[in-house]
Every structure is written in C-alpha cells, then in structure tokens.
N, C-alpha and C positions, 0 to 999 in steps of 0.2 A: 365475645363471639365463640360459640362452639365449633371445633374443627368439623367439617361436614360429616365425616364418618362417625364421629361421636354423637352429632345431632341425629342422623339416620339410627343409631342404635337406640338412642333416648326414645324417639318417635315410636319406634316398632316395639320397644320393650324387650330388646334383645340383649344378650351379653354380648359385648364388643369383642372379646376374644375368639368367639366362635361364630362371628358374623362376617359372611362375605360381602363385598359391595353389591349392593342392590339397587342403587339408584340409576336415573337416565345417564347414558354416555354424555359427557360434556361436549358441547359443540367444538372445541378445539382439538378433542380427541377423533370425533368423527371426521374432521378436515383433515388432519394428519393421516389418517387410515385411508382416506380418499385421495391423497396427493400422488400424482403419476410418478414422481420420482422414486417412489417404492419399488417400481418396476414389477416383477413377478412375485414380490413377497406376500402379496394379498391371497396368493392361492393357498398359503398355509393359514390365513386367519382363523378359519373354522376350527382348526386343530388347537391352534395356540392362544386363542382369546385374548388378542391384545387390547381391544376395547375396555374389557372388564380389568384386565390387569393394570393397564394405564391409569385407569380411573381409580383403582385400589391403591395404587402407589402415589396417587394424589400429585402427579407430575402436571404442572401448569405452565404457561406463556411466562417467559422471563425467568424460569428457574434455571439453576446449575444442577446438572444430572451426571453422575458417573455410571457409566455402563462398564461393569468390571467384567473382563473376559467375555467380549461381545459376540465371539463365533462368527457367525456369518454377517452380523450386523443388521440383523432383523430388528431387534428392539432399538438399535442406535439411530436407524433411520426415522422410526416412530418418534422418539424422544427428540430428536432434531427438529422434527415438524412441529412438535407441540410446543417446545419452549420458544421456537421463533427467533427473530433477529436479536431480540433482547435477552436471551437466554443461551446457555452454552452446554455442550456435552461433551464430557471426556471419556473417550475409550481407552480403557487402561488395560494393558497386556502385561502380566508379569513376564518376565525373561523367560523363566523356565517353561511356562506354558507356551510362549512365543515360539520356542525351538522345536515345539511338537507341532505347532500349527503356523507355520511360516506362510502359507498361501492366505490363510484368513487374515494375518497380519498385513499383508501386502495388499489384500483387497480392502482392508479397513482404511489404510493410509490412501489407497487410491480414491475410496469414496470421499474421504475428508478433503481431497484436493479439487473436488467438484464445486462448481458455484453453488449448486443445489443444498449443499450439506457444510457450507462454509463456517458454521457455527459449531462444527464437531473438531476436536483435537484428539490426536493419538498420542498417548504416552505409554513407553515401554520401560518397565522399571523392575528392579528384584522384588520377588513375591514377599519376602520379609519386610520390605520398606514402602507399604502402601500410602501414597500420598498426592495430593493434587496441589494447583498454585493458589487456589482459594477455597472458601468453604461451600460445600455442597447442600442443596436442599434434598437431594435424593441420592443414594447410593443403591444401585440395584446390581444384583448377581444372580443369574439364571442357570441353574444346573451345574454350577461350578464351586460352590461352597464346600463341597465333599472333597475337591481336589487338594486342598491346602494341607491336609496332614500327610498327603502321599509322598513316596520317596521321590519322584520326578520333580515335585515343587520343592523339594529341600525339607520335607517333614515340619512345615510350618505349623506352630502352635495356633490353633483357631483363636483361641482367647487372646493372644498378642495381636492377631490380625483383626479381632473385632475392636480393640482398643483403638487401632489406627483408623478404623472406620468412624468410630465415635469421635475422634479428634477431628477428622476431617469433615463432619457435618456442622452445619449451622444448629443453635438451639432450635429445638422443634423439628429439625430435619429427620428424615426416615432412612431406616436400612431395610431393603426388600430382599428376602432370601426365597428363592425358588428352587427346590432340589427334588431329586428322586427320592422316594420313600424307602426305607429299610425296615426290617422286622423292628416291632417294639422291644425296646430293651438290648437292642445290638449295639447302640452307641457308635463308635466308628469303626466297627469291625469290618464293614462292606465297603468301605470307601475306595479301596484299591483293587477289589475284586470285582464286585457287583456295580461299583460306581453309584452307590446308593448310601443314604446316612439316616439314622434315626431321628425324626424331628424333634424328640425330646431332648436330645444332647445339644442340638442346635439351639433351642430356645434357652436352655441353661447356660450355654457358653455366651450366648449374646446378651443375656440380661445379666450375667456376672459383671459386666464391665460398666453397668449404668443405665443401659437401654431399657425401656419399658415395652413389654410386649403390648402391641396396640391393635391386633387383630389378624385374621386370616381369610383367605379366600379359597373357596373350594371347587374353583372352576377347571382345575387341572387334576382332580383327584378322580381315580378310576379302581373302583372296588374289585375289578376283574383281575387285576395284577396281584399276583402273590407275592411278590417281593422276593422271589427266588431266582429270578433270571437276571443275568446281566443286562444292564439297559440297551445295550447293543444286540441283543437276540432279536432275530427277525419276528419272533412271536409278539414282541411288546414295545419294540422300538418305535419311538414317535408317540407312543399311548401309554408310557408308564404312570403309575400313580405317584403325582408329585403336591408337595405342600407348598404353600406360598404364605409366608410369615411377613407381617409389617412390625418393625421395632423402632420405637421414636427416642430421640435423645431428650 
C-alpha cells in the first residue's frame, strides 16, 4: 500500500519533492486541534498552520513522536492529543538550549505533569548526544535546526546530529525540519546572526546520512520576506519565510 502522501502525488500527477500536503485534514488532527487542553494555543493556528503541518508530518494515533526543542509546547500539545493514550511524545531539550530558555523548560515539565498530557516525557540531554529510550515514528524540529552549528550549542556538526536522528527513527520514520529561510547559496552563514539557514544546505546535510527527501510543504512560505532581517525583527517576526521538509528513513 502506498504511503498516503505518495498516493496523493501519484493521483495528482505531481512531483513529490515539490508537493505540499493537499488532502483533507485527518479527523484525529481535527480532534487534537479542538481539544480544550490546548488553552489559548488556538489563537495562533491561523498563522502557524498546525492542521496542514501535522498532516504533512503524518503523525497518527499510537505514534512515538519527538518534539525537539519544543519552545512554548505549542506542537507538543498537538502531538500529544494526536498520538493519544497508545502513543508517546518526547519533548527533548538540549542542555545548552535549556540554559537559554529555562522558563520554557520549566513550563514543558509542568505540562507533562498534567493528567491531560500524561503521554509526554521531557528529556534534557547534551546537544551532541541526541537519543530517546525507544525508536520514533516522527522526529520534529521547528525553527531550531539552524541553532546546532552555533557557539551557544557547542558548534554541533549538523551531519553528526542528523546521523543521531536517523538512528533514533524506525524504518520508514520521518524527520521534519521547519526553519527560517536564508539567501540561496548562503549555507550556514546566517545561522548565528539572522537565525536563518539556506534550505539547500539542510537538504544536502540530511540526505548525506541516508535519509531520502520525501517532500515539502509551502504553507509557511512568505515571498514578502527578503531574508535580510533577523527573524526577531518586528517587521517580520512571526511571519518569516519558512521551509518545511520531510525526510524519510
């Protein structure tokens, strides 16, 4: 049986590598987004496109999902509700990032302690040693891949990190990378200044360790972003041009 994204691409006669998720939102994704345990998160849904992104990531009930550097826990809560009681979510904080975001780490731990999110575990570990206790169906990182080569993270080699992600996934599992777009050809030049990364270098790094590039979504793309401003600039914050890549083991 074809994976549903492959089937969709075949039916529509599209090239998978440039095909965004175009199907109906699965009912378990709709239910997760409607869950009152999300609190005020829904106010950001129009901007963050969680329905399209969760469907694109192929997160399903019963899955094991890693939310790597979960920030405010926006996607952690969604994934928790999608995978349900038979699934599990690991919210993973590298020590180095946790030192810069102590309040977010505390909030993640408080969330995981609530009965509504009992299928969430928080792991704090060295950035250079990504691992989880079991194999995952999905490893997700949103707006943080570009941080790994930076000084505060210990200048982690992204390829070494990608190898660890590959090892953590089940056969057929997916690695989802969402990040801020930098100028074409810039490589990792802007990771520590503008907090952006060239999508081409990400694709090259991730596929170099054995992953197959399995598609992209354009729901977070913004052609009005010139890629010249830091992502924290008031003129663009929250609306940067972002790429969303899916890689399959």
